[in-house]
C-alpha positions in Angstrom: 9.1 55.8 28.5 6.2 54.2 27.1 7.7 54.3 23.4 10.7 52.2 25.3 8.1 49.6 26.2 6.6 49.1 23.5 9.6 48.8 21.7 10.6 46.3 24.1 7.3 44.4 23.5 7.7 44.1 20.0 11.1 43.3 19.9 11.0 40.4 22.1 8.0 39.1 20.6 9.9 39.3 17.1 12.6 37.3 19.0 10.3 34.9 20.2 8.9 34.5 16.2 12.0 34.2 14.5 12.9 31.6 17.4 9.6 29.7 16.5 10.6 29.5 12.8 14.4 28.5 13.5 12.7 25.1 15.4 12.6 22.9 13.8 9.4 21.0 13.6 9.8 16.7 15.1 6.5 15.8 13.4 5.2 15.3 10.5 1.5 14.6 9.0 2.0 13.1 5.3 -0.5 11.8 3.0 -0.1 9.4 0.4 -3.0 9.3 -2.9 -2.8 6.2 -4.4 -4.1 4.7 -7.8 -5.4 1.3 -6.9 -3.9 -0.7 -3.8 -4.3 -4.0 -6.1 -1.7 -3.2 -8.2 1.5 -5.2 -7.0 4.6 -3.4 -8.4 2.1 0.0 -6.7 2.4 -2.3 -3.6 6.0 -2.4 -3.1 6.6 1.3 -3.1 3.5 1.7 -0.9 5.2 -1.1 1.7 8.9 0.2 1.2 7.1 3.8 1.5 5.8 3.0 5.5 9.2 1.4 6.4 11.0 4.0 4.9 9.0 6.6 7.3 10.1 5.0 9.7 13.8 4.5 9.2 13.9 8.2 7.8 12.1 8.9 11.1 14.5 6.8 13.6 17.4 8.6 11.4 16.7 12.2 11.4 15.0 12.3 15.0 11.3 12.6 14.0 7.8 11.1 14.0 6.5 10.9 10.7 3.3 9.8 10.5 2.0 8.1 6.7 -1.5 8.2 5.6 -2.5 6.0 2.0 -5.9 6.6 0.4 -6.9 4.1 -2.5 -8.8 5.8 -5.5 -9.0 2.1 -6.7 -8.2 3.2 -10.5 -11.0 6.3 -10.3 -9.7 9.5 -10.8 -13.3 10.8 -8.9 -12.7 9.1 -5.9 -9.0 10.8 -5.8 -10.2 14.2 -6.1 -13.0 12.9 -3.3 -9.9 12.1 -1.3 -8.1 15.1 -1.9 -10.6 17.4 -1.4 -10.7 16.0 2.2 -6.9 16.2 2.6 -7.4 20.3 1.9 -9.7 20.4 5.0 -7.4 18.6 6.8 -4.5 20.4 6.1 -1.5 17.8 6.1 2.1 18.7 6.1 2.8 17.0 2.6 1.2 15.0 -0.2 2.4 12.2 -2.5 0.2 11.9 -5.4 0.3 8.8 -7.5 -2.4 10.1 -9.9 -5.0 7.7 -10.7 -5.0 9.4 -14.1 -2.1 10.8 -15.5 -3.5 13.4 -17.5 -6.0 14.1 -14.4 -3.2 16.3 -12.6 -4.5 19.8 -13.1 -7.4 19.7 -10.6 -5.2 18.2 -7.4 -2.5 20.8 -8.5 -5.4 23.8 -8.4 -6.8 22.4 -4.9 -3.4 21.8 -2.9 -1.8 24.9 -4.3 -4.7 27.0 -3.2 -4.8 25.3 0.4 -0.5 25.8 0.2 -0.4 22.3 0.7 3.2 21.1 -0.7 3.1 17.6 -3.1 5.0 15.9 -5.4 3.9 13.2 -8.0 5.1 9.5 -8.4 5.6 6.3 -10.4 2.6 7.6 -13.3 4.2 10.7 -14.8 1.4 13.2 -15.7 0.8 13.2 -19.8 3.1 15.1 -21.6 0.2 17.6 -22.4 -0.4 18.3 -19.1 3.2 17.8 -17.0 4.6 21.4 -17.4 1.6 23.0 -15.9 1.2 20.1 -13.4 4.8 19.5 -12.4 6.7 22.2 -13.6 4.5 25.3 -13.6 3.4 24.5 -9.6 7.0 23.9 -8.4 7.0 20.4 -7.6 9.0 17.7 -8.8 8.2 13.9 -10.1 10.0 10.8 -8.8 10.1 7.8 -11.6 12.0 6.0 -13.9 12.9 7.4 -17.7 9.8 6.0 -19.9 12.0 4.2 -22.8 14.3 2.9 -20.4 12.6 -0.2 -19.7 11.3 -0.7 -23.6 15.2 -0.5 -24.4 15.8 -3.4 -21.7 13.4 -5.3 -22.7 14.3 -5.1 -26.7 18.2 -5.9 -25.8 17.0 -8.8 -23.9 15.1 -10.1 -27.4 18.2 -9.0 -29.2 20.6 -11.1 -27.2 18.6 -14.7 -26.9 18.0 -14.3 -31.2 22.0 -13.5 -31.3 22.5 -16.9 -29.3 20.3 -18.9 -30.7 17.7 -17.4 -33.6 15.3 -20.5 -32.9 14.7 -19.8 -29.0 13.0 -16.9 -30.6 11.6 -17.6 -34.2 10.5 -20.3 -33.1 9.0 -21.9 -36.5 11.8 -20.8 -38.8 10.6 -19.1 -41.0 13.2 -15.9 -40.8 10.4 -13.3 -39.2 9.7 -13.4 -35.3 5.8 -12.8 -34.8 5.0 -10.5 -31.6 2.2 -8.5 -29.8 2.7 -6.1 -27.2 0.3 -5.5 -24.3 0.2 -1.9 -23.3 -0.7 -0.9 -19.9 -2.7 2.3 -20.2 -3.2 4.1 -23.6 -1.9 7.8 -22.6 0.2 6.9 -19.6 4.2 7.8 -20.8 5.6 4.6 -19.8 3.7 2.4 -21.0 3.7 4.5 -24.6 7.6 3.8 -24.8 7.9 1.0 -23.0 5.2 -0.2 -26.1 7.6 1.5 -28.6 11.1 0.6 -27.9 11.1 -2.7 -26.9 10.0 -3.1 -30.8 12.7 0.0 -32.1 15.3 -1.7 -30.0 15.3 -4.9 -30.7 15.3 -4.4 -34.7 18.0 -1.8 -34.3 19.6 -4.5 -32.8 19.0 -7.7 -35.7 15.7 -8.9 -34.6 13.7 -9.4 -37.5 10.0 -8.0 -35.7 7.3 -8.5 -37.6 3.8 -7.1 -35.0 0.8 -9.8 -35.8 -2.1 -6.7 -34.9 -2.0 -3.1 -36.1 -1.9 -1.6 -32.5 -1.3 -2.5 -29.2 -3.3 -4.6 -26.8 -4.2 -2.4 -24.3 -5.2 -4.7 -20.5 -4.5 -1.7 -17.7 -1.6 -3.5 -16.6 -3.8 -5.8 -15.2 -4.1 -9.9 -15.0 -7.3 -10.7 -15.8 -7.4 -8.5 -18.7 -4.2 -9.8 -20.1 -5.5 -13.4 -19.8 -8.8 -12.3 -21.8 -7.2 -11.0 -24.3 -4.3 -13.4 -24.9 -7.3 -15.7 -25.3 -8.3 -14.1 -27.9 -6.0 -13.4 -29.7 -3.9 -16.6 -29.7 -7.1 -18.4 -31.2 -6.7 -15.8 -34.0 -2.8 -15.7 -34.5 -1.0 -19.0 -33.6 1.8 -17.3 -35.3 2.3 -15.3 -32.4 6.6 -16.1 -31.0 7.0 -13.2 -28.7 5.1 -11.5 -26.5 6.1 -7.8 -24.5 4.5 -6.8 -21.8 4.5 -3.3 -20.2 4.2 -4.7 -16.8 4.1 -8.3 -14.7 1.0 -8.7 -13.6 -0.3 -8.7 -17.9 2.9 -11.0 -18.5 1.3 -13.2 -15.5 -2.2 -13.2 -17.3 -0.4 -13.7 -20.3 1.3 -16.8 -19.3 -2.2 -18.4 -17.5 -3.8 -18.3 -20.9 -1.0 -19.8 -22.9 -1.2 -22.4 -20.3 -4.6 -23.6 -21.3 -2.9 -24.8 -24.7 -0.4 -26.0 -22.9 2.2 -23.7 -23.8 4.8 -22.1 -21.0 4.0 -24.5 -18.6 7.6 -25.0 -17.3 7.3 -29.1 -18.2 10.0 -30.4 -20.4 8.7 -31.1 -24.0 6.3 -28.0 -23.8 6.0 -25.3 -26.0 6.9 -21.7 -24.8 5.9 -18.1 -26.3 9.1 -15.9 -25.5 7.3 -13.4 -22.9 9.1 -10.3 -21.3 7.9 -7.9 -18.8 8.3 -5.4 -16.3 8.5 -5.0 -12.5 10.3 -7.4 -11.1 7.4 -9.0 -8.8 7.9 -11.8 -7.0 5.5 -14.1 -9.6 7.6 -12.2 -12.2 10.7 -14.4 -10.4 8.8 -17.1 -9.8 7.3 -17.6 -13.3 10.8 -17.1 -14.4 12.1 -19.9 -11.9 9.6 -22.3 -12.9 11.0 -21.8 -16.7 7.2 -19.7 -17.9 8.4 -16.5 -18.4 11.1 -15.0 -20.1 12.7 -11.8 -18.4 11.4 -9.1 -17.0 12.7 -5.5 -16.3 13.2 -4.3 -12.4 11.5 -1.1 -11.7 12.9 -0.8 -8.4 10.0 0.3 -5.8 12.2 0.1 -2.5 14.0 3.3 -4.1 11.3 4.5 -5.3 9.3 4.3 -1.8 12.0 5.7 0.0 12.7 8.7 -2.3 9.4 9.6 -2.3 9.2 10.0 1.4 13.0 11.6 2.0 12.4 13.9 -0.9 9.2 15.2 0.7 10.8 15.7 4.4 13.3 17.3 3.0 11.4 19.9 1.1 9.1 20.3 4.7 12.7 20.6 6.3 14.9 23.2 3.7 12.1 24.5 1.3 14.3 22.5 -1.1 13.7 19.3 -3.3 17.1 17.9 -3.2 19.3 19.9 -1.5 21.8 17.6 1.0 20.1 14.8 -1.1 22.5 11.8 -2.5 19.5 12.4 -5.6 19.8 14.4 -9.1 17.9 16.4 -11.0 16.8 14.5 -14.8 17.7 16.8 -17.4 14.5 17.6 -17.7 14.5 19.6 -15.0 11.8 18.1 -12.8 12.1 14.8 -12.1 14.3 12.2 -9.9 15.1 9.3 -12.8 15.3 5.6 -10.3 17.2 3.1 -13.0 16.2 -0.2 -14.1 17.5 -3.8 -14.5 17.4 -6.6 -16.8 16.4 -9.5 -15.1 16.8 -13.0 -16.7 16.9 -16.3 -14.7 20.3 -16.5 -14.7 19.8 -13.7 -12.8 16.8 -15.9 -11.2 19.6 -18.1 -10.6 
């Protein structure tokens, strides 16, 4: 009789555990580690994530508590923030790396703590992506690195084909250019830098770099302004400026304004300046005739994907099952497409 009672109690406990597991959570604590708040494109993604948390929560009948942390472009600070999260045990962490080559420490911390995570926007460097993303069983949400560069090159080639004089400003048959690079070891920056030039040349633009190496300005407007001012003083033959992002393009334009270039005023000369991100500032500059074009990196789509995929993992244990996202050929990422934005699109 006693044995039967023990078995009955064990069965009741087991059924209770199964019932608890089967009952889905109605509230999730999600944290986001952000490389820096004052990046324009990054701010658009942050705002999109906050909006997505509300939208997705309402759609699924759950509460998503989303808290973000600003690393201020400091990997040591991001590690400190991660240490705090490990102690607080959130349900999930969304990671925008402060340094793309330094993700392993975060991976080790969160894996040991049993906290799931994904990466977005700043892809872990080629040397670390296998261990940081693939081996950890995580996922990366971003863009196809070369696509923005290809589109920048295509925009320039379209201009040159339609009117060579609009690009070859001095008419010498050579298009002199410089490239403003975000970060030296960032996969997006490397690909944008490489393919903007290679694609334009492949499509018939006679490009010639005035400098041996790209100008590294760390995605920053002020740095781009300062470095363009110095570069223009040494190389007034520059005709085209490719920028890895719109913040740097804005800095380049501000520098050229001091020389009465790219003012948007009728009759004033202008270099071709092509950026990436399609920020509000870039749209305004293009509309005003100060900037040539940009390539849209869809912050709204990326922000939504970050939250939706995180919640899907928490609810199903899978990244993409049941969602309208497709894993890229690399087997570890979801890629958000780019789009060309010229004066015609702005209008």
